[in-house]
C-alpha positions in Angstrom: 88.4 86.5 128.8 91.1 86.0 131.2 93.8 83.8 129.4 97.1 82.3 130.7 99.7 81.3 128.1 102.1 78.7 129.5 105.4 79.4 127.5 106.6 82.4 125.9 108.3 80.8 122.9 107.4 81.7 119.4 103.7 80.3 119.6 102.9 81.4 123.1 104.2 84.9 122.8 102.6 85.7 119.3 99.3 84.1 120.4 99.2 85.8 123.7 100.0 89.2 122.3 97.4 88.9 119.6 94.7 87.7 122.2 95.7 90.7 124.2 95.4 93.1 121.2 91.7 91.9 120.8 90.9 93.0 124.3 91.6 90.0 126.3 93.4 90.1 129.6 96.4 87.8 129.0 99.2 86.6 131.3 102.3 84.9 129.8 104.1 82.6 132.1 107.7 81.3 131.7 110.3 79.8 133.8 113.1 82.0 132.2 113.4 85.1 134.3 115.8 86.8 132.0 113.3 86.4 129.1 110.5 87.8 131.3 112.5 90.7 132.3 113.2 91.5 128.6 109.5 91.1 127.9 108.6 93.5 130.8 110.9 96.0 129.1 109.0 95.5 125.8 111.6 93.6 124.1 110.8 90.5 122.3 113.1 87.5 122.8 112.5 86.4 119.1 112.7 88.2 115.8 109.2 88.6 114.4 108.2 91.8 112.4 105.7 93.9 114.2 105.8 91.9 117.5 107.7 94.4 119.6 105.3 97.1 118.8 102.2 94.9 119.7 103.9 93.7 122.9 104.6 97.4 124.0 101.1 98.7 122.9 99.3 95.9 124.9 101.6 96.1 127.8 100.9 99.8 128.3 97.3 99.2 128.1 97.7 96.6 130.9 96.1 93.8 128.9 99.3 91.8 128.5 101.4 90.7 131.5 104.6 88.6 131.8 105.7 86.7 135.0 107.4 83.6 136.4 104.9 83.4 139.2 102.5 80.3 138.7 100.3 81.3 141.3 99.7 84.7 139.8 99.4 83.3 136.4 96.8 80.7 137.1 94.8 82.6 139.5 91.3 83.1 137.9 92.3 82.3 134.5 89.3 81.1 132.4 91.5 79.6 129.5 95.0 78.2 130.0 96.9 77.7 126.7 99.8 75.2 126.8 102.4 76.5 124.4 105.7 74.8 125.6 108.1 72.9 123.2 107.8 69.5 122.0 111.3 69.0 120.6 112.4 65.7 118.8 113.7 63.2 121.2 116.9 61.1 120.3 114.6 58.3 118.7 112.6 61.0 116.8 109.5 60.8 119.0 108.0 64.1 120.2 109.5 64.9 123.8 106.4 65.6 125.9 108.2 66.2 129.3 107.5 69.9 129.2 103.8 69.3 128.2 103.1 66.9 131.0 105.1 69.1 133.5 102.7 71.9 132.5 99.7 69.5 133.2 100.9 68.8 136.7 101.3 72.6 137.5 97.9 73.3 136.0 96.3 70.3 137.9 97.7 71.5 141.2 96.7 75.2 140.5 93.0 74.1 139.7 92.9 72.1 143.0 94.2 75.2 144.9 91.8 77.5 143.3 90.3 79.7 146.0 87.7 81.5 143.8 84.6 79.4 144.2 82.5 82.1 142.3 83.6 81.1 139.0 80.8 80.1 137.0 82.4 77.9 134.5 85.1 75.4 134.5 88.5 76.2 133.2 89.5 75.1 129.8 93.0 73.7 129.2 94.1 74.2 125.6 97.0 72.4 124.0 98.4 74.6 121.3 101.8 73.0 121.1 102.1 70.4 118.3 101.5 67.2 119.9 101.1 63.5 118.7 97.6 62.2 118.7 96.5 61.0 122.2 98.5 63.8 124.2 95.3 65.6 125.2 94.1 62.4 126.8 97.4 62.0 128.7 97.2 65.7 129.8 93.6 65.3 130.9 94.6 62.3 132.8 97.5 64.1 134.6 95.4 67.0 135.5 92.7 64.8 137.0 95.3 63.0 139.0 95.8 66.3 140.9 92.1 67.6 141.3 88.7 66.5 141.4 87.5 69.9 140.4 85.8 70.2 136.9 87.9 71.3 133.9 87.6 70.9 130.1 90.3 70.0 127.5 90.6 71.5 123.9 93.1 71.2 121.1 94.1 74.3 119.1 96.8 73.6 116.8 98.7 76.7 115.5 99.4 77.6 111.9 101.8 80.4 112.1 104.5 81.1 109.6 107.7 82.7 111.1 108.2 86.0 109.5 104.4 86.3 108.9 103.0 85.1 112.2 101.0 88.2 113.3 99.1 88.5 110.0 98.6 84.7 110.2 97.1 84.9 113.6 95.0 88.1 113.1 93.8 86.9 109.5 94.0 83.1 109.7 93.1 80.8 106.6 91.2 78.7 109.1 91.0 78.0 113.0 90.9 74.4 114.1 89.3 73.6 117.4 89.1 70.1 118.9 86.8 69.7 122.0 84.7 67.4 124.1 81.6 69.2 124.5 79.6 72.1 122.7 80.0 74.3 125.8 83.9 74.3 125.5 83.5 74.8 121.6 81.3 77.9 122.0 83.7 79.5 124.4 86.6 78.7 122.1 84.6 80.2 119.2 83.9 83.3 121.1 87.7 83.8 121.6 88.5 83.5 117.8 85.4 85.1 116.2 87.1 88.6 116.1 89.8 87.0 113.7 87.4 85.4 111.3 85.1 88.2 110.5 85.9 88.0 106.8 84.4 84.6 106.6 87.3 82.1 107.1 86.1 79.1 108.7 86.4 77.8 112.4 86.5 73.9 112.1 85.2 72.3 115.1 86.0 68.6 115.5 87.1 65.9 117.9 90.3 66.2 119.8 92.4 63.5 118.1 91.5 64.7 114.7 92.6 68.3 115.7 95.8 66.9 117.0 96.4 65.3 113.7 95.6 68.3 111.5 98.8 70.3 112.2 100.9 67.0 111.6 99.1 66.3 108.3 99.5 70.0 107.0 103.2 70.1 107.7 103.9 66.8 106.5 102.2 67.7 103.2 104.2 70.8 102.8 107.3 69.0 103.7 106.5 66.4 101.0 106.2 69.1 98.4 109.6 70.6 99.3 111.4 67.3 99.0 109.5 66.3 95.8 110.7 69.4 93.9 114.1 68.8 95.3 114.0 65.3 93.9 112.9 66.4 90.6 115.6 69.1 90.6 118.3 66.5 91.0 116.8 64.6 88.1 117.0 67.7 86.1 120.6 68.1 86.8 121.3 64.5 85.8 119.4 64.8 82.5 120.3 68.3 81.6 117.0 69.8 82.2 116.3 73.2 83.8 114.2 72.8 87.0 113.1 76.6 86.7 111.4 75.6 83.5 110.0 72.3 84.5 108.5 74.0 87.6 106.9 76.8 85.5 105.3 74.2 83.1 104.3 71.9 86.1 103.0 74.6 88.4 100.6 76.0 85.8 98.4 73.1 86.5 95.7 74.4 89.0 95.6 71.0 90.5 99.2 71.4 91.6 99.7 75.1 92.3 103.1 76.7 93.1 103.3 77.0 96.8 106.4 75.1 98.5 107.5 73.9 95.3 110.8 75.9 95.1 114.1 73.8 94.7 116.7 74.6 97.4 118.5 73.2 100.4 115.5 71.6 101.9 113.2 72.4 104.7 114.5 73.5 108.2 113.1 75.3 111.1 111.3 74.2 114.3 108.3 72.6 112.9 108.9 70.7 109.6 111.7 68.4 110.6 110.4 67.4 113.9 106.7 67.0 112.8 107.9 64.7 110.0 109.7 62.6 112.4 107.0 62.7 114.8 104.5 61.3 112.0 107.1 58.6 111.1 107.3 57.4 114.7 103.5 57.6 115.3 103.3 55.1 112.4 105.8 52.9 114.0 104.1 52.8 117.2 101.0 51.5 115.4 102.8 49.3 113.2 101.6 51.4 110.1 104.8 52.6 108.5 104.7 56.1 107.2 106.8 55.1 104.1 106.3 58.2 102.0 107.3 60.5 105.0 110.4 58.4 105.6 111.3 59.1 102.0 110.6 62.9 102.5 112.9 62.9 105.5 115.7 61.1 103.7 115.5 63.3 100.7 115.6 66.4 102.8 118.7 65.3 104.7 120.4 64.1 101.4 119.7 67.6 99.8 122.4 69.2 102.0 125.0 66.6 101.2 124.2 66.9 97.5 124.9 70.7 97.9 128.1 70.2 99.7 129.2 67.7 97.2 129.0 70.7 94.5 131.3 72.8 96.6 133.7 69.8 97.0 133.7 69.1 93.3 134.7 72.6 92.5 137.6 72.5 95.0 138.4 68.9 94.3 142.0 69.9 93.0 142.9 72.1 96.0 140.5 71.1 98.8 138.9 73.5 101.2 141.7 73.9 103.7 142.7 77.5 104.1 139.9 78.7 101.7 137.8 81.8 102.7 134.1 81.1 102.1 131.4 83.6 102.6 127.9 82.7 103.8 124.9 84.8 102.7 122.0 83.8 104.9 121.9 81.9 108.3 118.3 81.7 109.2 116.3 78.8 108.0 114.1 81.2 106.0 113.7 84.9 105.4 112.0 87.1 108.1 113.3 85.2 111.2 116.4 84.8 113.3 115.4 81.0 113.7 118.4 78.8 112.8 116.9 75.4 114.1 117.7 72.7 111.7 118.8 75.4 109.2 120.7 74.0 106.2 123.4 76.8 106.7 124.3 75.3 110.0 125.1 71.8 108.4 127.0 73.4 105.6 129.0 75.9 107.9 130.0 73.0 110.2 131.2 70.8 107.1 133.3 73.8 105.8 134.9 74.2 109.1 135.5 70.5 109.5 137.5 70.7 106.2 139.6 73.5 107.3 137.7 76.5 105.6 137.5 79.9 107.0 133.9 81.0 107.2 132.6 84.6 107.0 128.8 84.8 107.5 126.2 87.5 107.2 122.4 87.5 107.9 120.4 90.5 108.4 119.0 89.2 111.9 120.4 85.8 112.8 124.0 86.7 114.0 123.1 86.3 117.7 121.5 83.0 117.3 124.2 81.7 115.2 126.8 82.8 117.9 125.0 80.7 120.4 125.9 77.8 118.1 129.5 78.6 116.7 130.7 81.1 118.9 134.0 82.6 117.5 134.4 79.5 115.2 133.2 81.7 112.4 133.5 85.4 111.5 130.4 87.6 111.2 130.2 90.4 108.6 127.8 93.4 109.3 126.6 93.5 105.6 126.5 91.2 102.7 129.4 93.1 100.7 131.7 93.0 103.7 131.6 89.2 103.8 133.1 88.9 100.4 136.5 90.5 101.1 139.2 88.1 99.4 136.9 85.1 99.6 137.3 82.0 97.3 133.6 81.5 97.1 130.1 82.5 98.2 127.5 80.2 99.4 123.9 81.4 99.5 121.7 79.7 102.0 118.6 82.0 102.6 116.8 83.9 100.1 116.5 87.3 102.0 115.3 90.0 99.7 118.4 92.1 99.9 120.5 89.1 98.3 118.4 89.2 95.1 119.8 92.2 93.3 123.3 92.7 94.3 126.1 94.8 92.6 127.8 92.0 90.8 130.6 94.2 89.6 131.2 95.1 93.2 131.1 91.5 94.2 133.6 90.4 91.6 135.9 93.2 92.8 135.9 92.1 96.4 136.1 88.3 95.8 139.4 86.5 95.3 137.7 84.2 92.9 134.2 84.9 91.5 132.5 81.7 92.5 128.8 81.3 93.8 127.2 78.3 95.1 123.4 79.4 95.2 121.3 77.2 97.3 118.3 79.3 96.5 118.5 79.7 92.7 118.4 83.5 93.0 119.9 84.5 89.7 119.4 83.8 86.2 122.1 81.6 84.4 122.5 84.0 81.6 123.2 86.8 84.1 125.8 84.8 85.7 127.4 83.9 82.5 127.4 87.6 81.4 128.8 88.7 84.7 131.7 86.3 84.5 130.9 84.2 87.6 131.4 80.4 88.0 127.8 79.6 89.3 126.5 76.6 90.8 122.7 76.2 91.6 120.2 73.5 92.1 118.4 71.5 89.2 120.2 73.7 86.5 123.3 73.6 84.5 126.6 74.8 85.9 127.9 78.2 84.4 
């Protein structure tokens, strides 16, 4: 098929590249000329394992193209995917301005379409995560620009940063909301190559498809806030969250996914999607009380962890202290720092007069966009520890799991670790002679 992706952010770029890799002719459209220039050089603007190679392979095969030219991008496209951002507005509602702007552009392109030999009407697919009812708004905006036939579909994405290519090529499920069987059949044809092992394609009405992504992300966010709340209770009563989790997650009805205590969820999806659900409830006078609590617990988790740091330094304060940060990205396998707990903690450390030395395997550049030269950056984890008063672990990158503790102690001014990901055993920390603060466990 001839496909146009509107937006070359995380979702648009991964989706477009994977569609091209299955033999489709894909054009990715964006307004950012610098980003398009990089992509045309085979350089991805985001960090995602394996993505650069796929871009280069499909660009060489002339199946994947990048442009800022709307006319070229929309000309003769059979399916147009809207993949632009839907950030949280100041009131927590999803901001749809980019979605509606794309709708206007698509409507004008359909109206100006010169190819009258196209046998079937264009399909406009919203892949961005949008509140229920957005497809109807987009349909109305397009219809205001043209009398020509087109069809709408909702196709939410379920990509995990750091594993997005595998998630797309081997999806747990594909969700498609559509208004008629013909549109559904064409969308099914597009996704059939990715579900040959039998994973389902769920066809449903558009409002239900719009809601699926919110429901899934809200459930996962709830599990994270739940285990963090239990961890905080464990600390108060002298229980060990690792043991509690082990006993609890052996129940097959509960499972063990997204039930690890830590600094709370971050990234581009969970925070904004939970807030969007809360505000959808407010708009219909149906309060989402559970999700309001999920959000509050998540935000409070960072403050609770900062309180541990302040408790340790209560006699001297943090002014003029050197603090190392291991991990900036909100999760391993990505350079995404949106809503990352590390950002909150580093800002509070700076506000209290500390010097921050940070290391992350891939997120230095994105961090510099936020902090500039307010913090120092170390090329490797051990270099960040020179003469520091404490280490704060914010992201559970694999390289942090088995460090040389003897070397760490030799470098640090004081052997103090605040572990926001519970990477180490308490007995190990005790044997190695560290002062060790974690989550839901005793202080060593």
